[in-house]
Residue frames as qw, qx, qy, qz and C-alpha x, y, z in Angstrom:
[[0.344, 0.758, 0.430, -0.350, -5.70, -21.72, -24.30],
 [0.582, 0.425, 0.391, 0.574, -5.37, -20.61, -27.92],
 [0.213, -0.054, 0.017, 0.975, -4.54, -17.06, -28.95],
 [0.281, -0.403, -0.482, -0.725, -8.12, -16.56, -30.15],
 [0.564, -0.556, -0.610, 0.036, -9.45, -17.76, -26.82],
 [0.444, -0.368, -0.294, 0.762, -7.32, -15.34, -24.85],
 [0.032, 0.099, 0.234, 0.967, -8.29, -12.48, -27.17],
 [0.398, -0.500, -0.604, -0.476, -11.99, -13.34, -26.84],
 [0.547, -0.557, -0.530, 0.332, -11.74, -13.36, -23.04],
 [0.324, -0.223, -0.089, 0.915, -9.94, -10.00, -23.10],
 [0.119, -0.250, -0.398, -0.874, -12.54, -8.44, -25.40],
 [0.489, -0.566, -0.616, -0.247, -15.50, -9.71, -23.38],
 [0.527, -0.442, -0.441, 0.576, -13.84, -8.47, -20.17],
 [0.171, 0.085, 0.070, 0.979, -13.91, -4.92, -21.59],
 [0.343, -0.497, -0.488, -0.630, -17.72, -4.86, -21.28],
 [0.389, -0.451, 0.368, -0.714, -19.63, -3.90, -18.10],
 [0.136, -0.115, 0.946, -0.271, -20.31, -6.71, -15.61],
 [0.573, 0.332, 0.496, -0.561, -24.08, -6.60, -16.08],
 [0.617, 0.563, -0.313, -0.452, -23.66, -6.82, -19.84],
 [0.221, 0.403, -0.888, -0.030, -21.25, -9.77, -19.53],
 [0.351, 0.024, 0.836, -0.421, -23.65, -11.61, -17.23],
 [0.640, 0.463, 0.336, -0.512, -26.46, -11.28, -19.75],
 [0.721, 0.655, -0.102, -0.200, -24.69, -11.59, -23.10],
 [0.204, -0.737, 0.628, 0.145, -21.11, -12.68, -22.35],
 [0.613, -0.099, 0.776, 0.108, -21.27, -16.38, -23.24],
 [0.646, 0.629, 0.433, 0.007, -23.17, -15.86, -26.48],
 [0.246, 0.943, -0.194, -0.113, -20.91, -12.98, -27.53],
 [0.360, -0.598, 0.697, 0.167, -17.77, -14.97, -26.76],
 [0.676, 0.165, 0.709, 0.118, -19.02, -17.86, -28.88],
 [0.518, 0.828, 0.207, -0.049, -19.82, -15.46, -31.72],
 [0.016, 0.888, -0.432, -0.155, -16.31, -13.98, -31.62],
 [0.523, -0.317, 0.776, 0.157, -14.82, -17.48, -31.67],
 [0.673, 0.450, 0.586, 0.042, -16.98, -18.51, -34.63],
 [0.402, 0.914, 0.045, -0.017, -15.91, -15.37, -36.53],
 [0.817, 0.047, -0.029, 0.573, -12.20, -16.05, -35.82],
 [0.090, -0.991, -0.096, 0.034, -11.75, -12.61, -34.31],
 [0.595, -0.572, 0.320, 0.466, -7.96, -13.05, -34.07],
 [0.517, 0.139, 0.559, 0.633, -7.71, -12.93, -37.85],
 [0.115, 0.739, 0.474, 0.465, -9.93, -9.86, -38.25],
 [0.322, -0.090, -0.296, 0.895, -8.45, -6.63, -36.81],
 [0.242, -0.308, -0.234, -0.890, -11.51, -4.66, -37.90],
 [0.655, -0.465, -0.541, -0.248, -13.70, -6.92, -35.77],
 [0.568, -0.263, -0.474, 0.619, -11.43, -6.38, -32.77],
 [0.075, 0.084, -0.044, 0.993, -11.83, -2.62, -33.22],
 [0.464, -0.384, -0.418, -0.680, -15.62, -2.95, -33.53],
 [0.677, -0.414, -0.598, 0.114, -15.73, -5.02, -30.36],
 [0.415, -0.184, -0.350, 0.819, -13.71, -2.44, -28.40],
 [0.139, -0.193, -0.146, -0.960, -15.88, 0.37, -29.72],
 [0.590, -0.430, -0.558, -0.393, -18.94, -1.61, -28.64],
 [0.591, -0.345, -0.560, 0.466, -17.47, -1.90, -25.15],
 [0.152, -0.010, -0.141, 0.978, -17.06, 1.88, -24.98],
 [0.394, -0.293, -0.343, -0.801, -20.68, 2.35, -26.01],
 [0.654, -0.398, -0.642, -0.043, -21.82, -0.26, -23.46],
 [0.441, -0.270, -0.452, 0.727, -20.01, 1.58, -20.68],
 [0.072, -0.119, -0.087, -0.987, -21.57, 4.81, -21.90],
 [0.540, -0.399, -0.545, -0.502, -24.97, 3.20, -21.55],
 [0.604, -0.385, -0.601, 0.355, -24.15, 2.27, -17.98],
 [0.256, -0.111, -0.233, 0.932, -23.13, 5.84, -17.19],
 [0.270, -0.139, -0.210, -0.929, -26.38, 7.20, -18.62],
 [0.463, -0.370, -0.791, -0.155, -28.59, 4.67, -16.87],
 [0.439, -0.714, -0.071, -0.540, -30.68, 5.44, -13.84],
 [0.846, -0.308, -0.350, 0.259, -28.50, 3.38, -11.49],
 [0.076, -0.920, 0.202, -0.329, -27.11, 5.89, -8.98],
 [0.865, -0.321, -0.106, 0.372, -23.73, 5.13, -7.52],
 [0.178, -0.931, 0.214, 0.234, -20.64, 7.10, -6.64],
 [0.828, -0.080, 0.393, 0.392, -18.30, 4.83, -8.61],
 [0.550, 0.639, 0.253, 0.474, -18.08, 7.00, -11.72],
 [0.111, -0.968, 0.062, -0.218, -17.46, 10.14, -9.64],
 [0.688, -0.615, 0.339, 0.184, -14.68, 8.44, -7.67],
 [0.769, 0.117, 0.408, 0.479, -12.96, 7.18, -10.83],
 [0.312, 0.853, 0.168, 0.383, -13.38, 10.62, -12.40],
 [0.359, -0.910, 0.201, -0.048, -11.64, 12.06, -9.35],
 [0.802, -0.303, 0.392, 0.334, -8.87, 9.49, -9.75],
 [0.630, 0.484, 0.329, 0.511, -8.31, 10.46, -13.39],
 [0.010, 0.958, 0.061, 0.280, -8.47, 14.13, -12.41],
 [0.608, -0.737, 0.254, 0.150, -5.82, 13.56, -9.74],
 [0.775, -0.019, 0.405, 0.485, -3.44, 11.85, -12.18],
 [0.420, 0.705, 0.284, 0.496, -3.98, 14.59, -14.77],
 [0.234, -0.964, 0.004, -0.127, -3.49, 17.28, -12.11],
 [0.698, -0.541, 0.326, 0.337, -0.18, 15.79, -11.02],
 [0.671, 0.297, 0.406, 0.546, 0.87, 15.71, -14.66],
 [0.155, 0.903, 0.189, 0.353, -0.05, 19.38, -14.99],
 [0.476, -0.860, 0.152, 0.105, 2.00, 20.30, -11.91],
 [0.739, -0.219, 0.416, 0.482, 5.00, 18.52, -13.39],
 [0.509, 0.570, 0.403, 0.504, 4.46, 20.20, -16.76],
 [0.024, -0.955, -0.153, -0.254, 4.16, 23.67, -15.22],
 [0.717, -0.526, -0.026, 0.457, 7.42, 23.52, -13.28],
 [0.524, -0.022, 0.262, 0.810, 9.38, 25.36, -15.98],
 [0.031, 0.498, 0.392, 0.773, 6.66, 27.97, -16.64],
 [0.315, -0.542, -0.657, 0.418, 5.70, 29.05, -13.12],
 [0.106, -0.509, -0.149, 0.841, 5.94, 32.77, -13.91],
 [0.036, 0.015, 0.597, 0.801, 4.36, 32.78, -17.37],
 [0.428, -0.364, -0.546, -0.621, 0.66, 32.14, -16.63],
 [0.069, 0.040, -0.749, 0.658, 0.12, 32.67, -12.94],
 [0.503, 0.034, 0.162, -0.848, -3.54, 33.70, -13.24],
 [0.786, 0.098, -0.441, -0.422, -4.63, 30.59, -15.13],
 [0.469, 0.142, -0.817, 0.303, -2.55, 28.39, -12.83],
 [0.150, -0.037, 0.596, -0.788, -4.27, 29.88, -9.78],
 [0.673, 0.071, -0.078, -0.732, -7.67, 29.37, -11.40],
 [0.715, 0.119, -0.675, -0.139, -6.85, 25.70, -11.98],
 [0.244, 0.094, -0.792, 0.551, -5.77, 25.30, -8.36],
 [0.395, 0.012, 0.361, -0.845, -9.03, 26.88, -7.14],
 [0.752, 0.109, -0.328, -0.560, -11.11, 24.67, -9.44],
 [0.606, 0.126, -0.777, 0.116, -9.27, 21.57, -8.24],
 [0.025, 0.076, -0.697, 0.713, -9.71, 22.56, -4.58],
 [0.582, 0.041, 0.121, -0.803, -13.44, 23.11, -5.08],
 [0.766, 0.131, -0.534, -0.334, -13.75, 19.75, -6.80],
 [0.426, 0.124, -0.819, 0.363, -11.87, 17.97, -4.02],
 [0.208, -0.029, 0.543, -0.813, -13.99, 19.62, -1.32],
 [0.693, 0.080, -0.123, -0.706, -17.19, 18.70, -3.18],
 [0.691, 0.117, -0.707, -0.092, -16.11, 15.06, -3.40],
 [0.185, 0.076, -0.775, 0.600, -15.41, 15.01, 0.35],
 [0.438, 0.035, 0.299, -0.847, -18.86, 16.46, 1.01],
 [0.739, 0.117, -0.408, -0.523, -20.50, 13.91, -1.30],
 [0.645, 0.070, -0.749, 0.133, -18.80, 11.07, 0.58],
 [0.115, -0.374, 0.529, -0.753, -19.44, 12.59, 4.03],
 [0.780, -0.226, 0.076, -0.579, -22.70, 10.72, 4.81],
 [0.923, 0.093, -0.373, 0.029, -20.99, 7.39, 4.20],
 [0.421, 0.373, -0.562, 0.606, -17.92, 8.41, 6.20],
 [0.378, -0.402, 0.347, -0.758, -20.13, 9.52, 9.08],
 [0.917, -0.139, -0.117, -0.354, -21.90, 6.16, 9.13],
 [0.805, 0.204, -0.470, 0.297, -18.55, 4.35, 9.28],
 [0.151, 0.429, -0.498, 0.738, -17.21, 6.62, 12.05],
 [0.594, -0.356, 0.201, -0.693, -20.33, 6.06, 14.13],
 [0.426, -0.267, 0.840, -0.204, -19.61, 2.35, 14.16],
 [0.825, 0.372, 0.266, -0.332, -21.71, 1.09, 11.31],
 [0.856, 0.503, -0.089, 0.085, -20.10, -1.32, 8.84],
 [0.492, -0.760, 0.386, 0.175, -16.88, -1.77, 10.77],
 [0.823, 0.086, 0.438, 0.352, -15.50, -3.96, 7.98],
 [0.442, 0.863, 0.116, 0.214, -15.12, -0.78, 5.90],
 [0.335, -0.890, 0.279, 0.136, -12.20, 0.34, 8.07],
 [0.770, -0.197, 0.476, 0.376, -9.87, -2.21, 6.52],
 [0.593, 0.644, 0.317, 0.364, -10.09, -0.42, 3.18],
 [0.113, -0.986, 0.116, 0.040, -8.40, 2.60, 4.77],
 [0.669, -0.458, 0.462, 0.358, -5.19, 0.58, 4.65],
 [0.714, 0.476, 0.390, 0.333, -5.22, 0.66, 0.84],
 [0.281, 0.908, -0.017, 0.311, -4.34, 4.36, 0.35],
 [0.447, -0.828, 0.338, -0.018, -2.07, 4.45, 3.40],
 [0.797, -0.195, 0.498, 0.281, -0.12, 1.39, 2.28],
 [0.653, 0.619, 0.297, 0.319, -0.09, 2.62, -1.30],
 [0.055, 0.973, -0.142, 0.172, 1.41, 5.98, -0.35],
 [0.601, -0.641, 0.465, 0.111, 4.09, 4.24, 1.70],
 [0.805, 0.145, 0.476, 0.324, 4.98, 2.00, -1.24],
 [0.457, 0.834, 0.158, 0.264, 5.06, 5.00, -3.59],
 [0.184, -0.935, 0.300, -0.045, 7.50, 6.90, -1.40],
 [0.732, -0.361, 0.536, 0.216, 9.71, 3.82, -1.25],
 [0.715, 0.452, 0.413, 0.337, 9.65, 3.54, -5.04],
 [0.184, 0.972, 0.001, 0.143, 10.37, 7.28, -5.33],
 [0.412, -0.792, 0.438, 0.104, 13.49, 7.05, -3.19],
 [0.766, -0.067, 0.575, 0.279, 14.69, 3.98, -5.09],
 [0.592, 0.678, 0.334, 0.278, 14.10, 5.61, -8.49],
 [0.018, 0.987, -0.143, 0.067, 15.83, 8.84, -7.48],
 [0.570, -0.603, 0.526, 0.189, 18.83, 6.92, -6.21],
 [0.755, 0.162, 0.561, 0.298, 19.04, 4.84, -9.41],
 [0.479, 0.765, 0.293, 0.315, 18.77, 7.85, -11.74],
 [0.312, -0.897, 0.090, 0.300, 21.17, 10.14, -9.84],
 [0.329, -0.564, 0.523, 0.548, 23.83, 11.54, -12.15],
 [0.425, 0.239, 0.769, 0.414, 22.12, 10.37, -15.36],
 [0.095, 0.049, -0.298, -0.949, 20.72, 12.52, -18.17],
 [0.551, 0.170, 0.315, -0.754, 17.01, 13.06, -18.62],
 [0.805, 0.328, -0.221, -0.441, 16.75, 10.67, -21.57],
 [0.201, 0.403, -0.889, 0.084, 19.14, 8.01, -20.29],
 [0.591, -0.187, -0.752, -0.225, 17.69, 4.59, -19.48],
 [0.332, -0.235, -0.737, 0.540, 17.92, 4.83, -15.64],
 [0.143, 0.160, 0.209, -0.954, 16.09, 8.17, -15.61],
 [0.528, -0.017, -0.459, -0.714, 13.38, 7.03, -18.02],
 [0.549, -0.177, -0.817, 0.007, 12.93, 3.76, -16.15],
 [0.186, -0.199, -0.617, 0.739, 12.75, 5.61, -12.84],
 [0.316, 0.089, -0.009, -0.945, 10.13, 8.01, -14.16],
 [0.598, -0.081, -0.624, -0.496, 8.02, 5.19, -15.58],
 [0.464, -0.186, -0.813, 0.297, 8.29, 3.33, -12.27],
 [0.012, -0.187, -0.446, 0.875, 7.30, 6.38, -10.23],
 [0.436, 0.080, -0.196, -0.875, 4.43, 7.31, -12.55],
 [0.580, -0.082, -0.748, -0.311, 3.20, 3.73, -12.87],
 [0.341, -0.220, -0.784, 0.469, 3.24, 3.20, -9.12],
 [0.130, 0.159, 0.263, -0.943, 1.47, 6.51, -8.57],
 [0.539, 0.005, -0.409, -0.736, -1.28, 5.63, -11.02],
 [0.547, -0.140, -0.825, -0.012, -1.63, 2.20, -9.40],
 [0.164, -0.197, -0.647, 0.718, -1.98, 3.82, -5.96],
 [0.339, 0.124, 0.014, -0.932, -4.65, 6.22, -7.24],
 [0.598, -0.025, -0.621, -0.507, -6.50, 3.34, -8.92],
 [0.447, -0.162, -0.839, 0.265, -6.31, 1.18, -5.79],
 [0.023, 0.183, 0.465, -0.866, -7.58, 4.07, -3.67],
 [0.479, 0.074, -0.237, -0.842, -10.47, 4.66, -6.07],
 [0.578, -0.088, -0.783, -0.214, -11.32, 0.96, -5.95],
 [0.285, -0.194, -0.765, 0.544, -11.31, 0.92, -2.14],
 [0.197, 0.161, 0.223, -0.941, -13.49, 4.04, -2.03],
 [0.552, 0.009, -0.457, -0.698, -16.03, 2.61, -4.47],
 [0.492, -0.148, -0.855, 0.066, -16.27, -0.60, -2.43],
 [0.124, -0.243, -0.622, 0.734, -16.96, 1.32, 0.79],
 [0.309, 0.167, -0.014, -0.936, -19.43, 3.70, -0.88],
 [0.553, -0.033, -0.654, -0.515, -21.29, 0.76, -2.43],
 [0.495, -0.199, -0.827, 0.178, -21.51, -1.23, 0.83],
 [0.164, -0.371, -0.541, 0.737, -22.33, 1.60, 3.22],
 [0.115, 0.735, 0.589, 0.316, -25.64, 3.33, 2.44],
 [0.167, 0.213, -0.090, 0.958, -25.75, 7.11, 2.43],
 [0.081, -0.585, -0.701, 0.401, -28.11, 8.76, 4.86],
 [0.149, 0.911, 0.354, 0.147, -30.00, 12.05, 4.55],
 [0.458, 0.567, 0.226, -0.647, -30.15, 14.75, 3.36],
 [0.762, 0.400, 0.500, 0.100, -31.29, 13.50, -0.03],
 [0.452, 0.887, 0.048, 0.082, -30.06, 16.55, -1.96],
 [0.430, -0.779, 0.369, 0.270, -26.55, 16.60, -0.48],
 [0.643, -0.124, 0.622, 0.428, -24.95, 14.22, -2.95],
 [0.510, 0.669, 0.454, 0.294, -26.57, 15.58, -6.15],
 [0.021, 0.999, -0.021, 0.017, -25.54, 19.15, -5.27],
 [0.509, -0.669, 0.465, 0.280, -22.03, 18.12, -4.21],
 [0.680, 0.106, 0.605, 0.400, -21.51, 16.10, -7.39],
 [0.380, 0.855, 0.291, 0.200, -22.69, 19.04, -9.50],
 [0.181, -0.948, 0.248, 0.087, -20.12, 21.26, -7.77],
 [0.690, -0.317, 0.563, 0.326, -17.52, 18.52, -8.32],
 [0.630, 0.469, 0.495, 0.371, -18.21, 18.55, -12.07],
 [0.153, 0.976, 0.096, 0.119, -18.16, 22.34, -12.15],
 [0.427, -0.795, 0.374, 0.212, -14.81, 22.49, -10.35],
 [0.690, -0.065, 0.599, 0.402, -13.32, 19.98, -12.76],
 [0.487, 0.728, 0.394, 0.279, -14.69, 21.93, -15.72],
 [0.072, -0.991, 0.106, 0.033, -13.14, 25.15, -14.41],
 [0.567, -0.555, 0.524, 0.309, -9.80, 23.38, -13.96],
 [0.686, 0.282, 0.565, 0.361, -10.00, 22.00, -17.51],
 [0.311, 0.903, 0.209, 0.209, -10.69, 25.44, -18.98],
 [0.304, -0.905, 0.267, 0.129, -7.90, 26.92, -16.86],
 [0.706, -0.240, 0.543, 0.385, -5.46, 24.32, -18.23],
 [0.560, 0.597, 0.426, 0.384, -6.35, 25.40, -21.77],
 [0.028, 0.991, 0.031, 0.130, -5.95, 29.09, -20.90],
 [0.579, -0.683, 0.359, 0.263, -2.67, 28.35, -19.15],
 [0.715, 0.073, 0.511, 0.472, -1.23, 26.74, -22.28],
 [0.372, 0.794, 0.317, 0.362, -2.36, 29.65, -24.45],
 [0.229, -0.967, 0.107, 0.000, -0.78, 32.13, -22.04],
 [0.690, -0.414, 0.448, 0.390, 2.46, 30.14, -22.08],
 [0.631, 0.437, 0.452, 0.454, 2.38, 30.32, -25.87],
 [0.140, 0.945, 0.138, 0.262, 2.06, 34.10, -25.73],
 [0.407, -0.878, 0.251, 0.039, 4.71, 34.59, -23.06],
 [0.365, -0.540, 0.719, 0.242, 7.24, 32.01, -24.24],
 [0.797, 0.453, -0.126, -0.379, 6.64, 30.85, -27.84],
 [0.399, 0.530, -0.748, 0.025, 9.99, 29.04, -27.98],
 [0.231, -0.201, 0.858, -0.412, 9.26, 27.09, -24.81],
 [0.726, 0.244, 0.315, -0.560, 5.76, 26.26, -26.05],
 [0.798, 0.498, -0.259, -0.218, 7.22, 24.72, -29.21],
 [0.171, 0.612, -0.755, 0.164, 10.19, 23.16, -27.42],
 [0.708, -0.068, -0.703, 0.018, 10.88, 19.95, -25.53],
 [0.065, -0.302, 0.565, -0.765, 9.85, 21.17, -22.11],
 [0.765, -0.270, -0.281, -0.514, 7.05, 18.67, -21.66],
 [0.813, -0.462, 0.303, -0.185, 7.01, 15.83, -19.15],
 [0.812, -0.226, 0.428, 0.326, 10.40, 14.08, -19.17],
 [0.103, -0.555, 0.425, 0.708, 11.71, 16.58, -21.76],
 [0.389, 0.387, 0.780, 0.302, 9.16, 15.53, -24.39],
 [0.060, 0.380, 0.353, 0.853, 7.43, 18.01, -26.74],
 [0.109, 0.109, 0.485, -0.861, 5.53, 20.51, -24.59],
 [0.523, 0.049, -0.231, -0.819, 2.46, 20.62, -26.83],
 [0.616, -0.063, -0.758, -0.205, 1.88, 16.86, -26.64],
 [0.294, -0.156, -0.763, 0.554, 2.13, 16.83, -22.85],
 [0.217, 0.123, 0.230, -0.941, -0.18, 19.83, -22.56],
 [0.592, 0.010, -0.439, -0.676, -2.81, 18.31, -24.88],
 [0.540, -0.102, -0.834, 0.061, -2.68, 14.99, -23.00],
 [0.121, -0.171, -0.636, 0.742, -3.22, 16.75, -19.66],
 [0.374, 0.109, -0.004, -0.921, -6.10, 18.85, -21.03],
 [0.611, -0.028, -0.637, -0.470, -7.80, 15.78, -22.51],
 [0.435, -0.154, -0.834, 0.303, -7.50, 13.86, -19.25],
 [0.047, 0.177, 0.452, -0.873, -8.88, 16.78, -17.22],
 [0.480, 0.086, -0.237, -0.840, -11.75, 17.22, -19.68],
 [0.565, -0.076, -0.792, -0.220, -12.59, 13.50, -19.64],
 [0.259, -0.207, -0.773, 0.541, -12.78, 13.53, -15.85],
 [0.223, 0.179, 0.208, -0.935, -15.07, 16.59, -15.93],
 [0.558, 0.028, -0.498, -0.663, -17.39, 14.94, -18.47],
 [0.502, -0.135, -0.852, 0.069, -17.56, 11.75, -16.41],
 [0.103, -0.226, -0.616, 0.748, -18.34, 13.73, -13.27],
 [0.357, 0.126, -0.071, -0.923, -21.02, 15.72, -15.13],
 [0.572, -0.072, -0.699, -0.423, -22.72, 12.52, -16.29],
 [0.390, -0.212, -0.817, 0.369, -22.72, 11.24, -12.73],
 [0.059, 0.215, 0.389, -0.894, -24.15, 14.47, -11.30],
 [0.459, 0.028, -0.372, -0.807, -26.86, 14.48, -13.97],
 [0.539, -0.163, -0.814, -0.143, -27.90, 10.98, -13.00],
 [0.271, -0.270, -0.701, 0.602, -28.10, 11.89, -9.29],
 [0.193, 0.155, 0.100, -0.964, -30.05, 15.09, -9.99],
 [0.534, -0.059, -0.551, -0.639, -32.60, 13.21, -12.10],
 [0.495, -0.228, -0.828, 0.130, -32.97, 10.58, -9.40],
 [0.131, -0.230, -0.534, 0.803, -33.49, 13.24, -6.74],
 [0.314, 0.086, -0.127, -0.937, -36.21, 14.91, -8.81],
 [0.421, -0.172, -0.815, -0.360, -38.25, 11.72, -9.11]]
């Protein structure tokens, strides 16, 4: 397959499945005819179009838990990044840190409540095939711990910016993100295949609380950074970020990820609330 062909397939794959089913072949042919591989601006326009197409899906009336689950996955990754970032500043902004922990706990509890009707159906014996997806997070965690031990052994005695340490960190982080993504995928499959029972208002309310908890955690992360700046200006401007990178860049990345997850959860809760009101 030519380079243009591979690029076209990659660009079309960025669009939602329903969109690809309806427009994919025609759009792929159009990109080929326009020689997209020679036009970087067209590649950018295509990617931006994919973002807008996914936004349309999120704002549609189709109610599913998928967006909430993936928002929780992004929130989890960002939260772990925050914990790592805050290791060297544990005494500088305790109030904001506690607020973030409370917001995250509320969000996690709300997600569990939202998924409870489906979990109850599975436990009662309905859709027994759903049990096999439980192996995904369990196996993923086992693999992650194995990778962690291997990376720690390989980086022992090396400096923070030496190749073994950097490679170990990338391996641990990459495996962790893959485990979170695999768990989110397994959860979305189960939630899509197993219908949720009554009460009708349980999920909309739980998802609203989920979004609120994530929003509180996002605001707390911002306040935490500002408090660190006041308490330790040198550390705020120094290289005390993740893997001894600039602190500000790590902090901004974590805040953006937390905020994105909160926005995605809010869009999902809005869709469920509107559906419940119909």
